[in-house]
C-alpha positions as CSV (number, residue, x, y, z in Angstrom):
1,M,-112.5,-3.1,-60.8
2,P,-113.2,0.3,-62.0
3,G,-111.9,2.9,-59.5
4,H,-108.9,0.6,-58.6
5,R,-106.2,2.6,-60.1
6,A,-102.5,2.2,-60.3
7,C,-100.7,5.4,-60.4
8,S,-97.6,6.7,-61.0
9,G,-95.9,6.5,-57.4
10,A,-97.1,4.8,-54.4
11,S,-100.9,4.8,-53.5
12,A,-102.3,6.8,-50.6
13,G,-100.8,5.0,-47.7
14,V,-100.1,1.6,-48.9
15,G,-98.6,1.7,-52.3
16,P,-95.3,0.3,-53.3
17,V,-92.0,2.0,-52.6
18,S,-89.0,2.5,-55.0
19,G,-87.2,-1.1,-55.3
20,E,-90.3,-3.0,-53.7
21,P,-92.8,-5.2,-55.5
22,G,-96.4,-3.4,-55.5
23,P,-99.4,-5.0,-54.1
24,T,-100.9,-5.4,-57.5
25,D,-97.8,-7.0,-59.3
26,H,-99.4,-10.4,-59.0
27,L,-102.8,-9.4,-60.5
28,P,-103.8,-9.1,-64.2
29,S,-103.4,-5.7,-65.6
30,S,-106.8,-5.8,-67.2
31,T,-108.7,-5.8,-63.7
32,W,-107.1,-2.4,-62.8
33,L,-107.8,1.2,-64.5
34,P,-104.9,3.9,-64.2
35,R,-105.4,6.4,-61.6
36,R,-105.2,10.0,-62.9
37,S,-101.8,12.0,-62.5
38,G,-102.3,15.4,-61.4
39,R,-101.0,18.1,-58.9
40,N,-101.9,15.7,-56.0
41,G,-99.6,12.6,-57.1
42,A,-96.7,13.8,-55.2
43,A,-98.7,14.3,-52.3
44,A,-99.9,10.9,-52.7
45,R,-96.7,9.3,-53.2
46,K,-95.9,10.8,-49.7
47,I,-98.5,10.0,-47.7
48,G,-97.3,7.2,-45.2
49,C,-93.8,7.2,-46.6
50,G,-92.4,8.1,-43.2
51,R,-94.7,5.6,-41.3
52,V,-93.0,2.8,-39.4
53,M,-95.4,0.0,-40.3
54,R,-98.3,-0.1,-43.0
55,L,-101.0,-2.5,-42.9
56,A,-103.1,-3.1,-45.8
57,I,-106.7,-4.9,-46.1
58,L,-107.9,-3.2,-49.0
59,G,-106.7,-5.8,-51.5
60,P,-104.4,-8.7,-50.2
61,V,-104.2,-8.8,-46.3
62,R,-100.2,-7.6,-46.0
63,A,-98.0,-5.6,-43.9
64,W,-94.6,-3.8,-44.4
65,R,-92.4,-2.6,-41.7
66,R,-89.9,0.1,-42.9
67,D,-91.1,-0.5,-46.4
68,E,-89.9,-4.2,-46.3
69,E,-92.9,-6.8,-46.8
70,I,-93.7,-8.9,-43.6
71,D,-94.5,-12.4,-44.0
72,L,-97.8,-12.8,-42.1
73,G,-97.9,-16.7,-42.3
74,S,-100.8,-19.0,-43.1
75,P,-104.1,-17.7,-44.6
76,Q,-106.1,-18.4,-41.4
77,Q,-103.3,-16.5,-39.6
78,R,-103.8,-13.6,-41.8
79,G,-107.5,-13.8,-41.5
80,L,-107.1,-13.4,-37.7
81,L,-105.0,-10.1,-38.2
82,A,-107.5,-9.1,-40.9
83,L,-110.5,-9.6,-38.3
84,L,-108.6,-7.7,-35.6
85,L,-107.7,-4.9,-38.1
86,L,-111.4,-4.5,-39.2
87,H,-112.4,-3.8,-35.6
88,E,-109.8,-1.0,-35.2
89,G,-108.9,-1.1,-31.9
90,R,-112.1,-2.6,-30.3
91,P,-111.9,-6.0,-28.5
92,V,-113.1,-9.2,-30.5
93,E,-114.5,-11.9,-28.4
94,T,-112.9,-15.3,-28.8
95,E,-116.2,-16.7,-29.9
96,A,-116.4,-14.1,-32.8
97,I,-112.8,-15.0,-33.8
98,L,-113.9,-18.8,-34.0
99,E,-117.0,-18.0,-35.9
100,A,-115.2,-15.7,-38.5
101,L,-112.1,-18.5,-39.0
102,W,-114.1,-21.5,-39.1
103,G,-117.8,-20.7,-39.2
104,E,-120.3,-22.8,-36.7
105,H,-118.4,-26.0,-36.5
106,G,-114.6,-25.2,-35.8
107,P,-112.0,-28.1,-35.5
108,R,-111.3,-29.5,-32.2
109,G,-108.7,-27.4,-30.7
110,A,-109.7,-24.1,-32.4
111,R,-109.2,-22.2,-29.3
112,G,-105.7,-23.4,-29.0
113,T,-105.1,-22.7,-32.6
114,V,-106.2,-18.9,-32.5
115,R,-103.9,-18.6,-29.4
116,T,-101.1,-20.2,-31.5
117,Y,-102.0,-17.6,-34.1
118,V,-101.5,-14.8,-31.8
119,Y,-98.3,-16.1,-30.4
120,R,-97.0,-15.9,-33.8
121,L,-98.2,-12.6,-34.9
122,R,-97.0,-10.8,-31.9
123,P,-93.4,-10.9,-32.5
124,I,-94.0,-10.4,-36.2
125,L,-95.9,-7.1,-35.7
126,G,-93.5,-6.0,-33.0
127,D,-94.3,-3.0,-30.5
128,M,-95.7,-1.0,-33.6
129,A,-98.8,-3.0,-33.7
130,V,-99.6,-4.7,-30.3
131,I,-102.3,-7.3,-29.9
132,E,-103.4,-7.6,-26.2
133,S,-105.5,-10.2,-24.4
134,T,-108.7,-8.7,-23.2
135,G,-110.0,-11.8,-21.1
136,S,-112.6,-12.9,-23.4
137,G,-110.8,-12.2,-26.4
138,Y,-108.0,-10.0,-28.2
139,R,-107.6,-6.5,-29.3
140,L,-105.3,-5.2,-32.0
141,T,-103.5,-1.6,-31.4
142,V,-101.9,-0.1,-34.2
143,R,-99.4,2.2,-32.2
144,D,-97.0,3.5,-34.7
145,G,-98.0,2.9,-38.7
146,T,-101.0,3.2,-41.0
147,L,-103.9,1.2,-41.8
148,D,-105.2,1.5,-45.6
149,L,-109.0,1.2,-44.5
150,R,-108.8,4.2,-42.1
151,R,-106.6,6.2,-44.5
152,F,-109.5,5.5,-46.9
153,R,-112.0,6.7,-44.5
154,E,-109.7,9.8,-43.7
155,L,-110.0,11.0,-47.3
156,T,-113.5,10.3,-47.8
157,A,-114.4,12.4,-44.9
158,Q,-112.2,15.1,-46.2
159,A,-113.7,14.8,-49.5
160,H,-117.3,15.3,-47.7
161,R,-116.3,18.2,-46.2
162,A,-114.8,20.0,-49.2
163,R,-118.0,19.1,-50.9
164,R,-120.3,20.8,-48.4
165,A,-117.9,23.7,-48.6
166,G,-118.5,23.9,-52.3
167,A,-114.9,22.9,-53.2
168,A,-116.3,20.2,-55.9
169,A,-112.5,19.8,-57.9
170,S,-110.7,19.4,-54.4
171,A,-113.4,16.9,-53.2
172,A,-112.8,14.7,-56.5
173,E,-109.2,14.7,-56.1
174,L,-109.5,13.7,-52.4
175,L,-112.0,10.7,-53.3
176,R,-109.4,9.8,-56.1
177,Q,-106.7,9.6,-53.3
178,A,-109.1,7.2,-51.5
179,L,-109.9,5.2,-54.2
180,G,-106.0,4.9,-54.8
181,T,-105.6,2.8,-51.4
182,W,-107.6,0.1,-52.9
183,Q,-105.3,-2.8,-54.4
184,G,-107.7,-5.0,-55.5
185,P,-110.7,-6.8,-53.9
186,A,-110.8,-6.2,-50.0
187,L,-109.4,-9.2,-48.0
188,S,-107.8,-11.0,-50.9
189,G,-106.5,-14.2,-49.5
190,V,-108.4,-15.0,-46.4
191,R,-111.4,-17.2,-46.8
192,G,-115.0,-17.7,-45.0
193,P,-118.4,-16.6,-44.9
194,F,-117.4,-13.6,-42.5
195,F,-114.7,-12.4,-44.5
196,E,-117.1,-12.7,-47.8
197,L,-119.8,-10.3,-45.9
198,E,-117.1,-8.2,-45.1
199,R,-115.5,-7.9,-48.5
200,D,-118.9,-7.0,-49.6
201,R,-119.4,-4.4,-47.1
202,L,-116.2,-2.6,-47.8
203,E,-116.8,-3.0,-51.8
204,E,-120.1,-1.0,-51.2
205,L,-117.8,1.7,-49.6
206,R,-115.5,1.9,-52.4
207,L,-118.7,1.7,-55.2
208,A,-120.2,4.7,-53.2
209,A,-116.9,6.6,-53.4
210,L,-116.6,5.6,-57.0
211,E,-120.0,7.0,-57.7
212,E,-119.7,10.2,-55.9
213,V,-116.2,10.9,-57.7
214,F,-118.2,10.4,-61.0
215,D,-121.0,12.7,-59.8
216,L,-118.2,15.6,-59.1
217,E,-116.3,15.3,-62.3
218,L,-119.4,15.4,-64.1
219,E,-120.0,18.5,-62.3
220,V,-116.8,20.2,-62.7
221,G,-116.1,18.9,-66.2
222,G,-114.1,15.4,-65.9
223,P,-111.4,14.2,-68.2
224,S,-111.9,12.9,-71.7
225,D,-111.9,8.9,-70.7
226,L,-114.5,9.8,-67.8
227,T,-117.2,8.1,-70.1
228,S,-115.3,5.0,-70.8
229,E,-114.5,4.6,-67.2
230,I,-118.1,5.0,-66.0
231,R,-119.1,2.1,-68.8
232,A,-116.7,-0.1,-67.4
233,A,-118.1,0.2,-63.8
234,V,-121.8,-0.1,-65.4
235,M,-120.6,-3.4,-67.1
236,E,-119.0,-4.9,-64.0
237,H,-122.1,-3.5,-61.4
238,P,-125.2,-3.6,-64.0
239,L,-127.8,-3.2,-61.3
240,R,-126.8,0.0,-60.1
241,E,-128.9,2.7,-61.3
242,R,-126.8,5.3,-60.3
243,L,-124.1,4.4,-62.6
244,H,-126.3,3.9,-65.5
245,E,-127.6,7.5,-64.8
246,Q,-124.1,8.7,-64.6
247,L,-123.4,6.9,-67.9
248,M,-126.1,8.7,-69.8
249,L,-125.3,12.0,-68.5
250,S,-121.8,11.6,-69.5
251,L,-123.0,10.5,-73.2
252,L,-125.2,13.5,-73.3
253,R,-122.7,16.1,-72.5
254,A,-120.5,14.4,-75.1
255,G,-123.1,15.2,-77.6
256,R,-124.1,11.3,-77.9
257,R,-127.7,11.9,-77.2
258,A,-128.6,8.7,-79.3
259,E,-126.4,6.5,-77.4
260,A,-127.7,8.1,-74.3
261,L,-131.2,6.9,-75.1
262,A,-130.0,3.4,-76.2
263,A,-128.3,3.0,-72.8
264,F,-131.5,4.3,-70.9
265,Q,-133.3,1.1,-73.1
266,R,-130.7,-1.4,-72.2
267,T,-131.1,-0.3,-68.3
268,R,-134.7,-0.7,-68.3
269,H,-134.9,-3.9,-70.1
270,L,-131.9,-5.4,-67.7
271,L,-133.8,-4.1,-64.8
272,R,-137.3,-5.5,-65.9
273,E,-135.5,-9.0,-66.8
274,E,-133.5,-9.5,-63.6
275,L,-135.5,-7.6,-61.1
276,G,-138.8,-7.1,-62.4
277,V,-138.7,-3.2,-61.6
278,D,-138.5,-0.2,-63.8
279,P,-135.8,2.6,-63.6
280,G,-136.3,4.6,-60.5
281,P,-137.3,8.5,-60.7
282,A,-133.9,9.9,-61.3
283,L,-133.1,7.6,-64.4
284,R,-136.6,8.4,-65.8
285,S,-136.2,12.1,-65.2
286,L,-133.0,11.9,-67.0
287,H,-134.4,10.0,-69.9
288,S,-137.0,12.8,-70.1
289,R,-134.4,15.5,-70.2
290,V,-132.7,13.4,-73.1
291,L,-136.0,13.4,-75.1
292,R,-136.6,16.8,-74.8
293,E,-133.1,17.5,-76.2
294,V,-132.0,19.7,-73.1
295,E,-128.7,20.9,-74.1
296,D,-127.4,21.9,-70.9
297,A,-128.4,19.0,-68.8
298,P,-127.6,19.3,-65.1
299,A,-125.3,17.2,-63.2
300,P,-127.3,14.3,-61.6
301,A,-129.0,15.2,-58.4
302,R,-127.4,14.2,-55.3
303,R,-128.4,11.1,-53.4
304,D,-129.6,12.9,-50.6
305,L,-132.0,15.5,-52.6
306,P,-135.1,14.1,-53.8
307,S,-136.0,14.3,-57.3
308,P,-138.1,17.5,-58.4
309,L,-140.1,15.4,-60.9
310,A,-140.8,12.3,-59.0
311,P,-139.6,12.5,-55.2
312,A,-138.9,9.4,-53.6
313,P,-141.0,8.4,-50.6
314,V,-139.5,9.3,-47.2
315,P,-140.8,6.6,-44.7
316,A,-141.5,7.9,-41.0
317,Q,-142.2,4.4,-39.6
318,L,-141.1,4.8,-36.0
319,P,-143.3,4.1,-33.3
320,A,-144.4,6.8,-30.9
321,D,-142.0,8.1,-28.4
322,L,-142.6,8.1,-24.7
323,A,-144.1,11.3,-23.4
324,V,-141.6,11.3,-20.6
325,F,-138.4,9.3,-20.8
326,T,-136.4,8.9,-18.0
327,G,-132.8,8.0,-17.3
328,R,-130.3,6.2,-19.4
329,R,-128.1,9.1,-20.0
330,A,-124.7,7.2,-21.0
331,E,-126.8,4.8,-22.9
332,I,-128.4,7.4,-25.2
333,T,-124.9,8.9,-25.6
334,E,-123.3,5.8,-26.8
335,L,-126.0,5.0,-29.2
336,S,-126.4,8.4,-30.7
337,L,-122.6,8.7,-31.0
338,T,-122.5,5.4,-33.0
339,V,-125.6,6.2,-35.5
340,R,-124.1,9.4,-36.3
341,D,-120.9,7.9,-37.8
342,A,-121.9,9.1,-41.5
343,A,-118.3,7.6,-42.7
344,H,-119.7,4.1,-42.1
345,A,-123.0,2.3,-42.3
346,P,-122.9,2.0,-38.3
347,V,-125.0,-1.1,-36.9
348,I,-125.3,-1.5,-33.1
349,G,-127.4,-4.0,-31.0
350,I,-129.3,-3.6,-27.7
351,T,-129.0,-6.8,-25.6
352,G,-130.9,-7.6,-22.3
353,L,-133.6,-9.0,-20.2
354,G,-136.9,-8.4,-21.1
355,G,-138.8,-5.5,-19.4
356,M,-135.4,-3.4,-19.3
357,G,-136.6,-1.1,-22.3
358,K,-134.6,-2.1,-25.0
359,T,-137.3,-1.3,-27.6
360,T,-138.3,2.0,-25.9
361,L,-134.6,3.3,-25.7
362,A,-134.0,2.3,-29.5
363,V,-137.2,4.2,-30.5
364,H,-136.4,7.1,-28.2
365,V,-132.7,7.3,-29.8
366,A,-134.1,7.3,-33.3
367,H,-136.4,9.8,-32.6
368,T,-133.5,12.2,-31.3
369,Q,-131.6,11.3,-34.4
370,R,-134.2,11.3,-37.0
371,R,-133.1,14.9,-38.3
372,L,-129.7,13.5,-39.6
373,F,-131.6,10.7,-41.7
374,P,-133.6,13.1,-44.1
375,D,-134.3,10.2,-46.2
376,G,-136.7,8.5,-43.6
377,Q,-136.7,6.1,-40.8
378,L,-137.9,2.4,-40.9
379,F,-138.9,0.1,-38.2
380,A,-139.5,-3.8,-38.4
381,D,-140.7,-5.9,-35.4
382,L,-138.8,-9.3,-36.3
383,G,-140.9,-11.2,-34.0
384,G,-138.4,-12.4,-31.2
385,F,-137.8,-16.1,-30.5
386,T,-141.3,-16.8,-30.2
387,D,-142.9,-15.6,-33.7
388,P,-139.5,-14.7,-35.9
389,V,-140.3,-12.9,-39.0
390,G,-138.3,-14.0,-42.1
391,P,-136.1,-11.4,-44.1
392,L,-137.9,-12.1,-47.3
393,E,-141.2,-10.4,-45.7
394,V,-139.4,-7.6,-44.2
395,L,-137.3,-6.6,-47.3
396,G,-140.8,-6.7,-49.2
397,Q,-142.0,-4.0,-46.4
398,F,-138.8,-1.9,-46.5
399,L,-138.5,-1.7,-50.4
400,R,-142.2,-0.9,-50.8
401,A,-141.7,2.0,-48.2
402,V,-139.0,3.2,-50.2
403,G,-140.9,3.2,-53.4
404,V,-140.3,-0.1,-55.0
405,H,-143.3,-2.1,-55.8
406,R,-142.5,-4.8,-58.2
407,L,-140.4,-7.1,-55.7
408,P,-138.4,-10.3,-56.9
409,A,-139.1,-13.5,-55.5
410,S,-136.1,-14.5,-54.0
411,L,-134.2,-13.5,-50.8
412,D,-131.0,-12.9,-52.8
413,E,-132.5,-10.9,-55.3
414,R,-134.8,-8.6,-52.9
415,A,-131.4,-8.3,-50.7
416,A,-129.4,-7.1,-53.7
417,L,-132.4,-4.8,-54.7
418,W,-132.6,-3.1,-51.1
419,R,-128.5,-2.7,-51.0
420,T,-128.8,-0.8,-54.4
421,T,-132.0,1.2,-53.6
422,V,-130.7,2.5,-50.5
423,S,-127.1,3.3,-51.6
424,G,-126.3,6.8,-51.2
425,R,-129.4,7.6,-49.1
426,R,-129.4,8.2,-45.3
427,L,-131.8,6.2,-43.7
428,L,-132.3,5.3,-40.0
429,I,-133.6,1.6,-39.4
430,V,-134.6,0.1,-36.2
431,L,-134.6,-3.7,-36.2
432,D,-136.7,-5.1,-32.9
433,A,-136.7,-8.5,-31.4
434,A,-133.8,-9.9,-33.7
435,T,-133.2,-13.5,-33.4
436,S,-130.2,-14.5,-35.6
437,G,-128.1,-13.3,-38.4
438,E,-129.8,-15.3,-40.7
439,Q,-132.3,-13.1,-40.2
440,V,-130.8,-9.7,-39.7
441,R,-128.1,-9.7,-42.4
442,P,-130.2,-9.5,-45.5
443,L,-131.5,-6.3,-44.0
444,L,-128.6,-4.6,-43.4
445,P,-127.3,-1.5,-45.7
446,A,-123.8,-1.8,-47.2
447,S,-123.1,1.8,-47.7
448,P,-122.4,4.9,-45.9
449,G,-125.1,7.3,-44.8
450,C,-127.7,4.3,-43.2
451,A,-127.7,3.4,-39.6
452,V,-129.1,0.6,-37.9
453,I,-130.2,-0.1,-34.1
454,M,-130.8,-3.5,-33.3
455,T,-132.6,-5.2,-30.2
456,S,-132.1,-8.8,-29.2
457,A,-133.2,-10.8,-26.3
458,R,-129.2,-12.4,-26.8
459,R,-126.3,-11.0,-28.2
460,I,-126.1,-12.4,-32.0
461,I,-122.6,-14.1,-32.2
462,D,-123.0,-14.9,-35.9
463,L,-122.9,-11.1,-36.6
464,P,-119.3,-10.5,-35.7
465,G,-118.0,-6.9,-35.7
466,I,-121.3,-5.5,-34.0
467,P,-120.9,-3.5,-30.9
468,W,-123.5,-4.6,-28.3
469,L,-124.9,-2.4,-25.4
470,R,-126.1,-4.5,-22.6
471,L,-129.1,-2.8,-21.0
472,G,-129.7,-3.1,-17.1
473,V,-131.8,-1.8,-14.5
474,L,-132.4,2.0,-14.0
475,Q,-130.3,3.8,-11.7
476,P,-132.2,4.3,-8.1
477,Q,-133.1,8.0,-8.6
478,D,-133.9,7.5,-12.2
479,A,-136.5,4.5,-11.5
480,L,-138.1,7.0,-8.8
481,H,-138.4,9.7,-11.3
482,L,-140.1,7.4,-13.6
483,L,-142.7,6.2,-11.0
484,A,-143.3,9.8,-10.2
485,A,-143.9,10.6,-14.2
486,I,-146.5,8.0,-14.3
487,S,-148.2,8.1,-10.9
488,G,-147.5,12.1,-10.4
489,T,-144.6,13.8,-8.4
490,R,-147.0,15.1,-5.3
491,R,-147.9,11.6,-4.5
492,V,-144.3,10.0,-4.9
493,F,-142.5,12.8,-3.3
494,A,-145.0,13.0,-0.5
495,E,-144.0,9.5,0.1
496,Q,-140.6,9.7,-1.1
497,E,-138.8,7.1,1.4
498,A,-141.7,4.7,0.8
499,A,-141.3,5.0,-3.0
500,G,-137.6,4.5,-2.9
501,R,-138.4,1.1,-1.1
502,L,-141.1,0.4,-3.8
503,V,-139.0,1.2,-6.9
504,Q,-136.2,-1.3,-4.8
505,A,-138.7,-3.9,-4.6
506,C,-139.1,-3.6,-8.3
507,S,-135.4,-4.1,-8.9
508,Y,-135.5,-0.9,-10.6
509,Q,-136.7,-2.8,-13.7
510,P,-138.7,-0.5,-15.8
511,L,-141.5,-2.7,-16.6
512,S,-142.0,-3.5,-12.9
513,V,-142.1,-0.2,-12.0
514,H,-144.8,0.8,-14.5
515,V,-146.6,-2.2,-13.0
516,A,-146.0,-0.4,-9.4
517,A,-147.1,2.9,-10.6
518,A,-150.7,1.2,-12.3
519,R,-151.3,-0.5,-9.0
520,L,-150.8,3.0,-7.5
521,D,-153.3,4.7,-9.7
522,A,-155.7,1.9,-9.2
523,R,-155.7,2.5,-5.5
524,P,-155.6,6.4,-4.9
525,S,-156.5,6.0,-1.0
526,W,-153.8,3.5,-0.3
527,T,-150.4,4.4,0.8
528,I,-147.5,3.5,-1.2
529,D,-146.4,1.2,2.0
530,Q,-149.5,-0.8,1.4
531,I,-148.8,-0.9,-2.5
532,L,-145.4,-2.3,-1.5
533,A,-146.7,-4.9,1.0
534,Q,-149.3,-6.3,-1.4
535,L,-146.8,-6.3,-4.2
536,E,-144.1,-8.4,-2.1
537,D,-146.8,-10.8,-1.0
538,D,-147.8,-11.3,-4.5
539,L,-144.6,-11.7,-6.0
540,R,-143.1,-14.0,-3.3
541,Q,-145.8,-16.3,-2.1
542,P,-148.9,-15.5,-4.3
543,V,-151.9,-17.3,-3.7
544,V,-153.6,-16.2,-6.8
545,M,-151.2,-14.5,-9.3
546,H,-152.8,-11.2,-10.4
547,E,-152.7,-10.2,-14.1
548,D,-150.1,-7.4,-13.1
549,C,-147.7,-9.6,-11.5
550,K,-148.1,-12.2,-14.8
551,I,-146.7,-8.9,-16.8
552,V,-143.6,-8.8,-14.3
553,D,-143.1,-12.4,-14.7
554,K,-143.3,-12.7,-18.5
555,P,-139.8,-11.5,-19.2
556,F,-138.3,-14.4,-16.9
557,R,-140.7,-17.1,-18.4
558,E,-139.5,-16.0,-22.0
559,A,-135.7,-16.2,-20.9
560,Q,-136.2,-19.8,-19.3
561,A,-138.3,-20.9,-22.1
562,R,-135.2,-20.3,-24.5
563,M,-133.1,-22.4,-21.9
564,D,-132.6,-26.3,-22.2
565,T,-133.7,-28.5,-19.1
566,F,-130.3,-28.8,-17.6
567,H,-130.1,-24.8,-17.6
568,R,-133.2,-24.1,-16.6
569,N,-133.2,-26.3,-13.6
570,A,-129.8,-24.8,-12.7
571,F,-131.4,-21.3,-13.1
572,H,-134.0,-22.3,-10.8
573,L,-131.9,-24.0,-8.1
574,A,-129.2,-21.3,-8.0
575,A,-131.8,-18.8,-6.9
576,V,-132.8,-21.0,-3.9
577,P,-130.3,-20.0,-1.3
578,D,-130.9,-16.4,0.4
579,C,-127.5,-15.2,0.0
580,S,-126.4,-11.7,-1.6
581,R,-123.9,-13.6,-4.0
582,L,-122.5,-16.7,-5.0
583,D,-119.1,-17.3,-6.2
584,A,-118.2,-20.2,-8.3
585,A,-117.5,-22.6,-5.7
586,M,-120.6,-21.8,-3.9
587,A,-122.5,-22.3,-7.0
588,A,-120.6,-25.7,-7.6
589,A,-121.9,-26.7,-4.0
590,V,-125.6,-25.5,-4.8
591,L,-125.6,-27.3,-8.5
592,D,-123.8,-30.3,-7.0
593,L,-121.2,-29.8,-10.2
594,P,-117.2,-29.5,-10.4
595,V,-116.4,-25.8,-10.2
596,N,-115.3,-25.7,-13.6
597,E,-118.8,-26.9,-14.9
598,A,-120.8,-24.7,-12.5
599,T,-118.8,-21.8,-13.7
600,A,-119.7,-22.9,-17.3
601,V,-123.5,-22.9,-16.3
602,M,-123.6,-19.6,-14.4
603,E,-122.0,-17.7,-17.2
604,A,-124.4,-19.3,-19.4
605,L,-127.1,-17.8,-17.2
606,V,-125.4,-14.5,-17.3
607,D,-125.6,-14.7,-21.2
608,A,-129.2,-15.2,-21.0
609,H,-129.4,-12.1,-18.4
610,V,-131.0,-14.0,-15.8
611,V,-128.0,-13.7,-13.7
612,E,-125.9,-10.9,-12.7
613,I,-121.9,-10.7,-12.6
614,G,-120.2,-8.4,-10.2
615,E,-116.7,-6.7,-10.9
616,N,-115.2,-9.4,-8.7
617,G,-116.6,-12.3,-10.8
618,D,-119.4,-13.1,-8.2
619,Y,-122.9,-14.0,-9.3
620,H,-126.1,-12.5,-8.1
621,F,-129.8,-12.1,-8.9
622,L,-132.1,-9.2,-9.3
623,G,-134.6,-9.3,-6.6
624,L,-137.5,-10.3,-8.9
625,V,-135.6,-12.8,-10.8
626,K,-134.6,-14.6,-7.8
627,A,-138.2,-14.7,-6.6
628,F,-139.5,-15.9,-9.5
629,A,-137.0,-18.5,-9.9
630,R,-137.2,-19.7,-6.3
631,R,-140.9,-20.3,-6.7
632,Q,-140.2,-22.4,-9.9
633,A,-137.7,-24.3,-8.0
634,L,-140.1,-25.2,-5.2
635,N,-143.0,-26.1,-7.6
636,G,-140.8,-27.8,-10.1
637,L,-137.9,-29.4,-8.4
638,G,-139.6,-29.7,-5.0
639,H,-138.9,-28.8,-1.4
640,E,-136.6,-31.9,-0.8
641,H,-134.5,-31.0,-3.7
642,C,-134.0,-27.5,-2.7
643,Q,-133.4,-28.5,0.7
644,Q,-130.5,-30.8,-0.5
645,A,-129.0,-28.0,-2.1
646,L,-129.0,-25.5,1.1
647,H,-127.3,-28.6,2.9
648,R,-124.6,-28.6,0.4
649,L,-124.1,-25.0,0.6
650,L,-123.8,-25.1,4.0
651,H,-121.2,-27.8,4.1
652,H,-119.2,-26.0,1.7
653,C,-119.6,-22.7,3.6
654,L,-118.0,-24.6,7.0
655,T,-115.5,-26.2,5.4
656,G,-114.4,-24.3,2.3
657,K,-111.3,-21.7,2.3
658,D,-113.7,-18.8,1.1
659,T,-115.0,-16.7,4.0
660,V,-118.8,-16.4,4.0
661,D,-120.6,-13.1,5.3
662,E,-122.3,-13.7,8.4
663,K,-125.6,-12.1,7.4
664,D,-125.7,-14.7,4.5
665,L,-124.7,-17.6,6.4
666,R,-127.6,-16.7,8.9
667,A,-129.9,-16.3,6.1
668,L,-129.1,-20.0,4.8
669,L,-129.6,-21.5,8.5
670,D,-133.0,-20.1,8.4
671,Q,-133.7,-21.8,5.3
672,I,-132.8,-25.2,6.1
673,T,-135.6,-27.0,8.1
674,D,-133.9,-30.2,9.2
675,L,-130.6,-29.2,10.7
676,P,-128.8,-31.9,12.5
677,D,-127.6,-31.0,16.2
678,A,-124.4,-31.8,15.6
679,L,-124.1,-29.6,12.4
680,A,-126.2,-26.9,14.4
681,E,-123.4,-27.0,17.2
682,K,-120.8,-26.8,14.5
683,V,-122.6,-23.8,13.0
684,S,-123.1,-22.1,16.1
685,L,-119.5,-22.0,17.0
686,S,-118.4,-20.7,13.5
687,L,-120.7,-17.6,14.4
688,P,-119.6,-14.5,16.5
């Protein structure tokens, strides 16, 4: 690959040391181009030499301890190490590990195999790179050593700072060092769809750095073989217009005008044949300059600057932000910090029960950060689980928005064109109501500069490596301020205590607070207590379901529609007891299941966001969700079925080892309609 260079001496952070075979020794020499020697060569040889451990994934997955290579075991075991390294200290859930190593259908006993790999890797890595268990997965912390990917990012960040400071030559040298950390195709030796995607993503980072170093060296006057190197890069990546532009410019500067024009004709023919598109504005502009025989053609415009002759469209597709946005300070901070990471192409997901404000939060954060993305902001409603929109259609919308009008027919071609078109641009993309990795993956940019905020009703497990923010209810004070912002501060704070009870009855859920505020506005002469009494009656024992109550119930209906019958019935039945919490044993009694099976069911309901889990592992419902599920239980499962569940729970409370809160026990007794006398006497003896 162009830009992978073997230099005289060690590469930055991961290269060979004296007397040891280098990472490229097993590769054919034609694959790599020689790295330029220069005044940074000695510095490059020193980088990482004093480190105790070196870890490499930008090439074969390898590790060295005190300059001696370590045997990392089988390809799958190396794959696990690579997966943990790619997350750079963030925890990786076991489910994501299984998906990455074996795909959707792992072998029987795969979890045990993962534990075995971890058991083997721990002594291999020692205390310099520690694999920790996190409860639901594992995390790798490199305590004393270097990772080539981290070094690559550090050097590219330094180069960007140098370029912004006007030190183009220094920036070019830093990027050459960054490219020197690569020793072949990333993640060589590990297999699977996940690693193929990561390999493509990392390759986009390398190509972006390569294109930038070509820009800089053309600007400051590169070495004599620069044209040959750019031509080799064009041959390997023929659909990257930026490389074609750089080749034309290097030919023009070498006085080879006819060759530059021929290069443009070949590029235009290729793009028309392969993609059905014409060259972009930058290439056409340079072609015009060559035709006018401009002797001092300037360096190619930087990607973040529009062409003066044919400015690229700057889409602004974000929906309007709320006039008043309350709360979510911690979530806004986390999302904002993620999308500001210009060294990557960050993607972050927001998940949670409907009505919590996932889309509102994503749009609000996108508006606050839009100034960092001067090339535009894109928005797509992916339809959710009820009406999912295919990636082919969305790619068509996105490509047209950034100025591409002749679209390829196939999904793969559109995805490739999309990645090529946005390479080097700074775009912010909001993907709302996503449902699957298959739907989202083609829409994700691969090169640094772009950022994606995604919302989904459930965490998408076949998109490993993406952090997810679980959005819950508002803080009580924030919910009160939201009510006041909608209905008026004077009215709400004149009855502040009643208003506090109203937002509590709404479970502090933003959608329900909006509905309550609408009722307040519709009844200006009513007190808040009157509104509260009516709302509680309508939600818990409705005679006629009002339209606004249907709005409140809609997210819960959508959540249960995604469940199978078994889990839907469990959701309804678990909400029947008037207990403040259920531990696993209590849930087992209600559901009439063994404890381990009941735990699995309740965890599935937590993942569906209809059940909450406390710090001690107990389960509980939001008030509105419990009211909805209990109505469904009585209407669907029937009174007798619900009473049987209450009897089982009471028997467990009286005979089990766990202590049950007195208030919960009294509430449970009030629900049972046919308590036998003997049992009633036993219960009375157990109460103070």
